[in-house]
C-alpha positions in Angstrom: 144.0 149.0 82.8 144.5 145.4 81.4 143.6 144.0 84.8 140.4 146.0 84.7 139.6 144.6 81.3 140.3 141.1 82.4 138.1 141.6 85.5 135.3 142.9 83.2 135.7 140.0 80.8 135.7 137.5 83.7 132.7 139.1 85.2 130.9 139.0 81.8 131.7 135.3 81.5 130.3 134.7 85.0 127.2 136.6 84.2 126.8 134.6 80.9 127.3 131.3 82.8 124.9 132.3 85.5 122.3 133.4 83.0 122.7 130.1 81.1 122.2 128.1 84.3 119.1 130.1 85.2 117.6 129.7 81.7 118.3 125.9 81.8 116.8 125.5 85.3 113.7 127.6 84.2 113.3 125.4 81.1 113.6 122.2 83.2 111.0 123.5 85.7 108.7 124.5 82.9 108.9 121.1 81.1 108.3 119.3 84.4 105.3 121.5 85.1 103.8 120.9 81.7 104.4 117.1 81.9 102.8 117.0 85.4 99.8 119.0 84.2 99.4 116.8 81.2 99.4 113.7 83.4 96.9 115.2 85.7 94.6 116.2 82.8 94.8 112.7 81.4 93.9 111.2 84.8 90.9 113.5 85.2 89.6 112.7 81.7 88.9 109.1 82.8 86.7 110.2 85.7 83.1 111.2 85.8 81.4 112.8 88.8 77.7 112.0 89.4 75.4 113.6 91.9 73.2 111.0 93.7 70.9 112.0 96.5 72.8 115.1 97.1 76.2 113.4 97.3 79.0 113.8 94.8 80.2 110.3 93.6 83.2 109.6 91.4 82.8 107.1 88.6 85.7 105.9 86.6 85.4 105.5 82.8 86.5 102.1 81.5 87.0 100.7 78.0 83.9 98.8 77.0 85.7 95.5 76.4 86.4 95.2 80.1 82.6 95.4 80.8 81.2 93.7 77.8 80.0 90.5 79.6 78.1 92.5 82.2 76.4 94.7 79.6 75.5 91.6 77.4 74.0 89.8 80.4 72.0 92.8 81.6 70.7 93.4 78.0 69.5 89.7 77.9 68.1 89.9 81.4 66.1 93.1 80.7 64.7 91.9 77.4 63.3 88.7 79.1 62.0 90.8 82.0 60.1 93.1 79.8 58.8 90.4 77.5 57.6 88.0 80.2 56.4 90.4 82.9 52.6 90.5 82.5 49.7 91.8 84.6 45.9 91.9 84.2 46.3 95.3 82.6 46.3 95.6 78.8 48.1 99.0 78.7 50.8 97.9 81.1 51.5 94.8 79.2 51.7 96.7 75.9 54.2 99.1 77.4 56.4 96.3 78.8 56.4 94.4 75.5 57.2 97.6 73.6 60.3 98.1 75.7 61.3 94.5 75.0 60.8 94.9 71.2 63.2 97.8 71.2 65.9 95.4 72.4 65.3 92.7 69.8 64.8 92.1 66.1 61.8 90.7 64.2 62.2 87.2 65.8 60.8 88.6 69.0 58.1 90.5 67.2 57.0 87.3 65.5 56.7 85.5 68.8 54.7 88.4 70.2 52.4 88.4 67.2 51.8 84.7 67.4 50.9 85.0 71.1 48.6 88.0 70.4 46.8 86.2 67.6 46.3 83.1 69.8 44.5 85.3 72.4 47.2 84.9 75.0 47.4 88.5 76.1 43.6 88.8 76.2 43.4 85.7 78.4 45.9 87.2 80.8 43.8 90.3 81.2 40.4 88.4 81.3 41.7 85.7 83.7 43.4 88.1 86.1 46.7 86.4 85.5 50.1 87.7 86.8 53.3 86.4 85.2 56.8 87.0 86.6 60.2 85.7 85.5 63.3 84.9 87.6 66.8 84.5 86.2 68.8 81.4 86.9 71.8 81.9 84.6 72.9 83.4 81.3 75.7 81.8 79.3 77.6 83.8 76.7 80.1 83.1 73.9 82.0 86.4 73.2 84.5 84.8 70.9 82.3 85.2 67.9 80.2 87.9 66.4 77.3 88.2 66.8 77.6 87.1 70.5 75.7 83.9 71.3 73.7 83.6 74.5 71.5 81.0 76.3 69.1 82.2 79.0 67.9 79.9 81.9 65.1 81.0 84.1 61.8 80.3 85.8 58.3 81.7 85.0 55.8 82.0 87.8 52.2 82.3 86.5 49.7 83.2 89.2 46.0 82.6 88.5 43.1 83.1 90.9 42.9 79.3 91.5 46.5 78.1 90.8 50.1 78.9 90.6 52.3 77.4 87.9 56.1 77.5 87.9 57.7 76.8 84.5 61.2 76.3 83.3 62.2 78.6 80.5 65.3 78.2 78.3 65.9 80.5 75.3 68.8 81.2 73.0 69.8 83.9 70.5 72.5 86.2 69.3 73.4 89.7 70.2 74.5 92.3 67.6 76.0 95.7 68.4 73.9 98.7 67.4 73.8 102.4 68.4 72.9 103.2 72.0 69.8 105.1 72.7 67.3 105.9 75.4 65.3 102.8 74.4 68.4 100.6 74.0 71.0 101.9 76.5 73.4 99.0 76.1 73.4 99.2 72.3 72.7 95.5 71.5 70.0 93.8 69.5 68.7 90.3 70.2 68.6 88.3 67.0 67.3 84.8 66.0 65.6 84.5 69.4 63.8 81.2 70.1 62.4 79.3 73.1 64.0 75.9 73.6 62.1 74.8 76.7 59.0 76.1 78.5 57.8 73.0 80.5 56.0 73.0 83.8 58.0 72.3 86.9 55.1 72.2 89.4 51.5 73.4 89.8 50.0 74.3 93.2 46.4 75.2 94.0 45.6 78.5 95.7 
């Protein structure tokens, strides 16, 4: 009878030990599964999928500081493109300048008003003038706020009888503002001024 009790007690201890081992293994597997799932979710949160021309493309989200120079340069480039792209079409010119003014402060508006008052835009339309701008380089100083920039480019002004290529150098500062449809990068050009706008060469057509 005592042997039977010992056997029962021993069997009970074995069952307890086995149950403890099973519970520990289940806990370890559960923790590992939760940890792995958490890591996968974190990895997926940094990814964005975009459909382009019927194809699914993966875009990886990055901290803005790693891309700040690219965004600053593109903002400066687009501002100059909109401000200096002109055609013999009053409505088209007004639309382009409006886009530029969303990207800058009152310093750009003052230059626009001065040009408008001098009859510059009317002369572009009346004289069938086309103006284009080409970037050469953009220098930045991102060690200070607001960010300083200097823009180097060339203007090509095409008239019915001549073609003028001008050097254009401007400078200003970039302040961070809220992003919007009209200002996708979320910067504002401040204290913008033209440093050089001299002729490089003139050719007849």
